[in-house]
SELUMVEX-19817 format. One record per residue (C-alpha): x negated, y negated, z; residue in three letters; chain. Coordinates in steps of 0.25 Angstrom, whole numbers. Example, Ala and Ser with C-alpha at 12.3 -4.5 7.8 and 13.67 -1.06 7.14 Angstrom:
<recs>
X, Y, Z, aa, ch
-49, 18, 31, ala, A
-55, 4, 29, ser, A
</recs>
This chain:
<recs>
X, Y, Z, aa, ch
-654, -586, 232, met, A
-646, -584, 245, ile, A
-643, -570, 250, lys, A
-631, -571, 259, ala, A
-620, -564, 265, lys, A
-606, -566, 260, val, A
-602, -573, 273, ala, A
-613, -583, 272, glu, A
-610, -586, 257, leu, A
-595, -589, 260, leu, A
-599, -599, 271, asn, A
-609, -606, 262, ser, A
-607, -619, 255, thr, A
-621, -619, 248, gln, A
-615, -618, 234, tyr, A
-623, -615, 221, leu, A
-633, -607, 229, gln, A
-638, -594, 224, glu, A
-633, -582, 232, val, A
-634, -567, 233, gln, A
-625, -558, 241, val, A
-623, -543, 243, lys, A
-610, -536, 246, gly, A
-598, -527, 242, trp, A
-588, -530, 231, val, A
-574, -532, 237, arg, A
-567, -536, 224, ala, A
-571, -539, 210, phe, A
-560, -546, 202, arg, A
-559, -550, 187, ser, A
-574, -545, 185, asn, A
-578, -558, 191, arg, A
-575, -560, 206, phe, A
-582, -551, 216, ile, A
-577, -552, 231, ala, A
-590, -548, 238, leu, A
-591, -545, 253, asn, A
-604, -541, 261, asp, A
-598, -539, 275, gly, A
-602, -552, 281, ser, A
-588, -558, 280, thr, A
-574, -553, 277, ile, A
-574, -563, 266, asn, A
-579, -560, 252, asn, A
-587, -569, 243, ile, A
-582, -570, 228, gln, A
-593, -568, 218, cys, A
-589, -573, 204, val, A
-595, -565, 193, val, A
-598, -570, 178, asp, A
-593, -556, 173, tyr, A
-596, -561, 158, lys, A
-611, -561, 161, asn, A
-611, -548, 169, met, A
-612, -534, 164, ser, A
-599, -525, 163, glu, A
-606, -514, 170, asp, A
-610, -523, 182, leu, A
-596, -528, 183, leu, A
-590, -514, 184, lys, A
-599, -511, 196, arg, A
-594, -523, 204, ile, A
-583, -515, 211, thr, A
-576, -515, 225, val, A
-586, -510, 235, gly, A
-599, -512, 227, ala, A
-611, -518, 233, ala, A
-616, -530, 225, ile, A
-626, -541, 225, lys, A
-622, -554, 220, val, A
-630, -566, 216, lys, A
-624, -579, 212, gly, A
-621, -594, 216, thr, A
-613, -598, 227, leu, A
-601, -607, 223, his, A
-589, -614, 229, glu, A
-578, -605, 226, ser, A
-567, -609, 216, gln, A
-557, -599, 221, gly, A
-549, -600, 234, ser, A
-552, -591, 246, gly, A
-567, -593, 246, gln, A
-577, -605, 247, lys, A
-588, -599, 239, val, A
-591, -589, 228, glu, A
-603, -583, 221, ile, A
-605, -586, 206, gln, A
-612, -573, 203, val, A
-625, -572, 195, thr, A
-628, -557, 197, ser, A
-622, -545, 203, val, A
-630, -532, 208, asp, A
-623, -519, 211, ile, A
-629, -514, 224, leu, A
-619, -502, 226, gly, A
-608, -498, 217, asp, A
-594, -494, 221, ala, A
-586, -485, 212, asp, A
-572, -491, 210, pro, A
-565, -477, 210, glu, A
-572, -473, 223, glu, A
-569, -487, 229, val, A
-554, -484, 226, lys, A
-554, -472, 236, leu, A
-560, -480, 247, thr, A
-556, -492, 256, ile, A
-564, -501, 248, leu, A
-553, -501, 238, ser, A
-546, -515, 238, pro, A
-532, -509, 242, lys, A
-528, -509, 257, lys, A
-532, -497, 266, his, A
-526, -493, 279, ser, A
-535, -494, 291, leu, A
-534, -478, 292, glu, A
-540, -477, 278, lys, A
-551, -487, 282, leu, A
-555, -478, 294, arg, A
-556, -466, 284, glu, A
-567, -474, 277, gln, A
-574, -481, 288, ala, A
-587, -481, 281, his, A
-580, -491, 271, leu, A
-570, -499, 279, arg, A
-580, -510, 284, val, A
-579, -515, 269, arg, A
-565, -518, 271, thr, A
-561, -532, 276, asn, A
-554, -527, 288, thr, A
-566, -519, 293, phe, A
-576, -529, 289, gly, A
-569, -539, 297, ala, A
-568, -529, 309, val, A
-582, -525, 309, met, A
-588, -539, 308, arg, A
-579, -543, 320, leu, A
-584, -531, 327, arg, A
-598, -535, 325, ser, A
-596, -549, 330, lys, A
-588, -544, 342, leu, A
-600, -535, 345, ser, A
-610, -547, 344, phe, A
-601, -555, 353, ala, A
-601, -544, 364, val, A
-616, -545, 364, his, A
-616, -560, 364, ser, A
-606, -561, 375, tyr, A
-615, -552, 385, phe, A
-628, -558, 380, gln, A
-623, -572, 382, asn, A
-619, -568, 396, asn, A
-632, -562, 401, asn, A
-628, -547, 399, phe, A
-638, -537, 396, his, A
-635, -527, 384, tyr, A
-637, -512, 389, val, A
-636, -500, 381, asn, A
-630, -489, 389, thr, A
-631, -474, 385, pro, A
-622, -468, 374, ile, A
-625, -454, 379, ile, A
-622, -453, 394, thr, A
-619, -443, 405, gly, A
-609, -451, 412, ser, A
-594, -454, 409, asp, A
-592, -468, 413, ala, A
-577, -468, 412, glu, A
-574, -454, 418, gly, A
-566, -451, 406, ala, A
-572, -438, 402, gly, A
-570, -441, 387, glu, A
-584, -441, 382, met, A
-592, -436, 370, phe, A
-602, -426, 374, lys, A
-616, -427, 370, val, A
-625, -415, 368, thr, A
-637, -409, 361, ser, A
-631, -395, 362, phe, A
-629, -385, 351, asp, A
-614, -384, 352, leu, A
-615, -370, 347, lys, A
-624, -366, 358, asp, A
-621, -374, 371, ile, A
-629, -370, 383, pro, A
-620, -365, 395, lys, A
-622, -364, 410, asn, A
-618, -350, 416, glu, A
-604, -355, 419, asp, A
-602, -358, 405, gly, A
-603, -373, 406, ser, A
-612, -381, 397, ile, A
-626, -383, 401, asn, A
-629, -397, 399, tyr, A
-643, -396, 405, lys, A
-647, -391, 392, glu, A
-642, -403, 384, asp, A
-650, -414, 379, phe, A
-648, -423, 391, phe, A
-647, -412, 401, gly, A
-633, -416, 405, lys, A
-619, -418, 399, glu, A
-619, -431, 391, thr, A
-609, -439, 383, asn, A
-607, -451, 374, leu, A
-604, -463, 383, thr, A
-590, -468, 386, val, A
-596, -481, 393, ser, A
-609, -488, 396, gly, A
-604, -494, 408, gln, A
-610, -485, 419, leu, A
-624, -487, 413, glu, A
-621, -502, 411, ala, A
-618, -504, 425, glu, A
-632, -499, 429, thr, A
-638, -510, 420, tyr, A
-628, -521, 426, ala, A
-634, -518, 440, leu, A
-648, -521, 435, gly, A
-645, -531, 424, leu, A
-633, -538, 429, gly, A
-625, -539, 417, gln, A
-625, -529, 405, val, A
-616, -524, 394, tyr, A
-616, -512, 385, thr, A
-610, -512, 371, phe, A
-611, -498, 364, gly, A
-603, -486, 360, pro, A
-595, -477, 369, thr, A
-587, -464, 367, phe, A
-574, -458, 371, arg, A
-570, -444, 367, ala, A
-555, -447, 369, glu, A
-546, -441, 359, asn, A
-539, -454, 357, ser, A
-534, -456, 343, asn, A
-529, -471, 345, thr, A
-531, -484, 339, ser, A
-538, -488, 352, arg, A
-548, -477, 354, his, A
-562, -473, 348, leu, A
-571, -462, 352, ala, A
-583, -471, 350, glu, A
-582, -486, 353, phe, A
-590, -497, 358, trp, A
-590, -503, 372, met, A
-594, -516, 378, val, A
-598, -514, 393, glu, A
-603, -525, 402, pro, A
-607, -523, 416, glu, A
-610, -534, 426, met, A
-616, -534, 440, ala, A
-611, -543, 451, phe, A
-597, -544, 443, cys, A
-584, -540, 449, asp, A
-571, -537, 441, leu, A
-566, -551, 440, asp, A
-579, -556, 434, lys, A
-579, -543, 425, asn, A
-565, -547, 420, met, A
-570, -562, 417, asp, A
-582, -556, 409, ile, A
-574, -547, 401, ala, A
-564, -558, 397, glu, A
-575, -567, 394, asp, A
-582, -557, 385, phe, A
-569, -553, 377, ile, A
-566, -568, 375, lys, A
-580, -571, 370, tyr, A
-581, -560, 360, val, A
-567, -563, 354, leu, A
-571, -578, 353, lys, A
-584, -574, 346, tyr, A
-576, -567, 335, ile, A
-566, -578, 334, leu, A
-578, -588, 332, asp, A
-586, -579, 322, asn, A
-577, -570, 314, cys, A
-566, -579, 309, gln, A
-565, -573, 295, asp, A
-564, -558, 300, asp, A
-554, -562, 311, leu, A
-546, -570, 300, ala, A
-545, -557, 291, phe, A
-542, -548, 303, leu, A
-531, -557, 308, glu, A
-524, -557, 294, gln, A
-526, -542, 294, arg, A
-519, -541, 307, leu, A
-508, -550, 303, ala, A
-505, -542, 291, asn, A
-505, -529, 299, glu, A
-495, -535, 308, asp, A
-485, -539, 297, lys, A
-483, -524, 295, ala, A
-480, -522, 310, lys, A
-467, -524, 318, pro, A
-467, -537, 324, glu, A
-468, -531, 338, ala, A
-482, -525, 335, glu, A
-488, -537, 328, arg, A
-500, -544, 335, ser, A
-494, -557, 342, pro, A
-506, -565, 339, met, A
-515, -566, 327, ala, A
-529, -560, 328, leu, A
-537, -572, 331, thr, A
-526, -578, 340, glu, A
-527, -565, 348, lys, A
-542, -567, 350, leu, A
-540, -582, 354, arg, A
-529, -578, 364, phe, A
-539, -568, 371, val, A
-550, -578, 371, ile, A
-542, -590, 376, glu, A
-534, -583, 387, asn, A
-537, -578, 400, asn, A
-535, -563, 401, phe, A
-524, -559, 411, lys, A
-529, -552, 423, arg, A
-520, -542, 429, val, A
-521, -531, 440, ser, A
-518, -516, 436, tyr, A
-507, -516, 447, thr, A
-500, -529, 441, glu, A
-501, -523, 427, ala, A
-495, -510, 431, ile, A
-483, -518, 437, glu, A
-481, -525, 424, ile, A
-482, -512, 416, leu, A
-472, -505, 425, lys, A
-462, -516, 424, asn, A
-464, -518, 409, ser, A
-453, -515, 398, lys, A
-461, -505, 391, pro, A
-464, -497, 404, asn, A
-449, -498, 409, lys, A
-444, -494, 395, lys, A
-454, -483, 394, lys, A
-460, -489, 381, lys, A
-474, -487, 387, phe, A
-480, -473, 383, lys, A
-486, -473, 397, tyr, A
-476, -478, 407, ile, A
-482, -486, 419, ile, A
-475, -480, 431, glu, A
-485, -483, 443, glu, A
-498, -490, 447, trp, A
-510, -482, 443, gly, A
-506, -479, 428, ala, A
-517, -480, 418, asp, A
-513, -491, 408, leu, A
-512, -487, 394, gln, A
-514, -496, 382, ser, A
-499, -499, 380, glu, A
-499, -504, 395, his, A
-511, -513, 392, glu, A
-506, -519, 380, arg, A
-492, -522, 386, tyr, A
-499, -530, 397, leu, A
-507, -538, 387, val, A
-498, -539, 375, glu, A
-484, -540, 382, lys, A
-486, -544, 396, his, A
-497, -553, 398, phe, A
-500, -556, 383, lys, A
-515, -558, 385, cys, A
-527, -550, 388, pro, A
-526, -543, 402, val, A
-536, -539, 412, ile, A
-531, -528, 421, leu, A
-539, -525, 433, phe, A
-539, -517, 446, asp, A
-535, -503, 440, tyr, A
-531, -491, 448, pro, A
-544, -483, 452, ala, A
-539, -470, 447, asn, A
-538, -474, 433, ile, A
-551, -481, 432, lys, A
-566, -476, 432, ala, A
-574, -473, 444, phe, A
-584, -485, 443, tyr, A
-573, -495, 445, met, A
-573, -503, 458, arg, A
-563, -498, 468, leu, A
-554, -510, 474, asn, A
-551, -511, 488, glu, A
-537, -505, 487, asp, A
-544, -492, 484, gly, A
-535, -489, 472, lys, A
-539, -499, 461, thr, A
-552, -503, 454, val, A
-559, -515, 449, arg, A
-556, -512, 434, ala, A
-551, -521, 423, met, A
-546, -519, 409, asp, A
-544, -530, 398, ile, A
-532, -528, 390, leu, A
-530, -534, 376, phe, A
-518, -535, 367, pro, A
-518, -524, 356, gly, A
-529, -517, 363, ile, A
-526, -514, 377, gly, A
-539, -512, 386, glu, A
-551, -518, 379, ile, A
-560, -519, 392, val, A
-561, -510, 404, gly, A
-570, -514, 416, gly, A
-571, -514, 431, ser, A
-579, -519, 443, gln, A
-588, -506, 445, arg, A
-588, -499, 458, glu, A
-601, -504, 465, glu, A
-599, -497, 478, arg, A
-607, -484, 478, leu, A
-598, -476, 489, asp, A
-585, -480, 481, val, A
-591, -476, 468, leu, A
-595, -463, 473, lys, A
-581, -461, 479, glu, A
-575, -464, 466, lys, A
-584, -455, 458, met, A
-581, -443, 468, ala, A
-566, -445, 466, ala, A
-567, -444, 451, leu, A
-577, -432, 452, gly, A
-589, -440, 446, ile, A
-602, -434, 449, asp, A
-611, -444, 456, glu, A
-623, -436, 450, lys, A
-619, -440, 436, glu, A
-618, -455, 440, leu, A
-629, -456, 450, trp, A
-636, -467, 443, trp, A
-623, -475, 443, tyr, A
-621, -473, 457, leu, A
-635, -477, 460, asp, A
-632, -491, 455, thr, A
-623, -493, 467, arg, A
-635, -490, 476, lys, A
-644, -500, 472, phe, A
-638, -514, 472, gly, A
-624, -511, 469, thr, A
-615, -523, 466, cys, A
-602, -527, 460, val, A
-602, -525, 445, his, A
-592, -524, 434, ser, A
-591, -521, 419, gly, A
-581, -518, 408, phe, A
-580, -511, 395, gly, A
-574, -516, 382, leu, A
-571, -507, 370, gly, A
-577, -515, 359, phe, A
-568, -509, 348, glu, A
-556, -513, 356, arg, A
-562, -527, 356, leu, A
-564, -527, 341, val, A
-550, -521, 339, gln, A
-544, -533, 346, phe, A
-553, -543, 339, ala, A
-550, -538, 325, thr, A
-535, -534, 327, gly, A
-537, -520, 322, met, A
-527, -510, 327, gly, A
-536, -498, 328, asn, A
-549, -497, 335, ile, A
-555, -488, 324, arg, A
-555, -500, 315, asp, A
-564, -508, 323, val, A
-576, -499, 324, ile, A
-584, -495, 312, pro, A
-583, -480, 313, phe, A
-572, -475, 323, pro, A
-574, -463, 331, arg, A
-561, -456, 335, thr, A
-556, -442, 337, pro, A
-559, -434, 324, leu, A
-565, -446, 318, asn, A
-581, -447, 316, ala, A
-581, -448, 301, glu, A
-591, -459, 298, phe, A
</recs>
């Protein structure tokens, strides 16, 4: 007897073999047809029961949501929609599901809103939509590692708990072992962090970049892929308090090569899912098409999901300087007619999502890489250009998403780096180890960060970032 996954059986042509499969009941019709799914594929396998020779008590326990083990013979299916089915010889109930309780959950067959599914995040992966999204997320994660390993990058695990703020954003979650009812204080009333677990103020990381840079300057090419945290009170469809970041760092690499690698990387991982996730993509594409039917025509996706992925893979990203982008935005209809929420008036403006999406979706109609941003709206570690007012920064902008990648050539000159830190009030003592790397064999080096959930959003067509991570962490939400 072959013990197999549903995905394996659906692709099998070895008819009349004895098989065993375990999974959850998605439907049970006419006391005869079980639709069984085990999570290995979006597709169910039909299991045909001889109800005349099965006890009534057992039949009553074959309910939606129940976990069962089926044994039987694999046959070519007589019905449409599937190649094979199992003629059942025995069913064992591994876990019951009370039909009355199932009715109160998202496991019931009726359609549920995405908001309702978020309220039952512990069950939503059993639905078709979230099963497809999470399988795609898994494959994308594998593709991330495959790309970097195939290109001689070394995987580095950077700290989750850190004493540095790589972004200078100040929106960090504090980490402490203090009893919050009895926090030790200094004479001036400030918190005495010397008595805390690490002897200093520490936080959850917002980025592994600074630590990854130190490893790139010894291993040549490295990447991190781990959780990062932002204590931003942003209740939007694009923000999470806990999310995953992919952050490569490369020694002897300037901004142009950095942009080349970022574009090549994105195209690789998207091609990987196109080649390996056809069933899930087909389902999500149809789901997106159905969702679009309810929207005004102007808000509908101009391309089907897989067409959009192929478009990114097959076309060069448009590279545009920040200065050129500002001119385009200043002269755009939405800006002149004050349709933008944030009006672009002059060079130096920090671009918002609405501006990024306009450039991608309306003006260039392709992915865009913006580069050479004003120094005063970017982080201290980005390399200052010869003009003294811009830095070697780049952002990759995608349709429907806005910024998906942010990166830069890092400032390798010790004197310039110190000047930039002083101007921003960053204490050299806090980052002495980072400055040290510029004293011992400094070199041109670059890197970028990709928000993994935004990549999953783009690849799946999901409209809300909370629906592409298993258990979203957002303001006032840490339920599961």
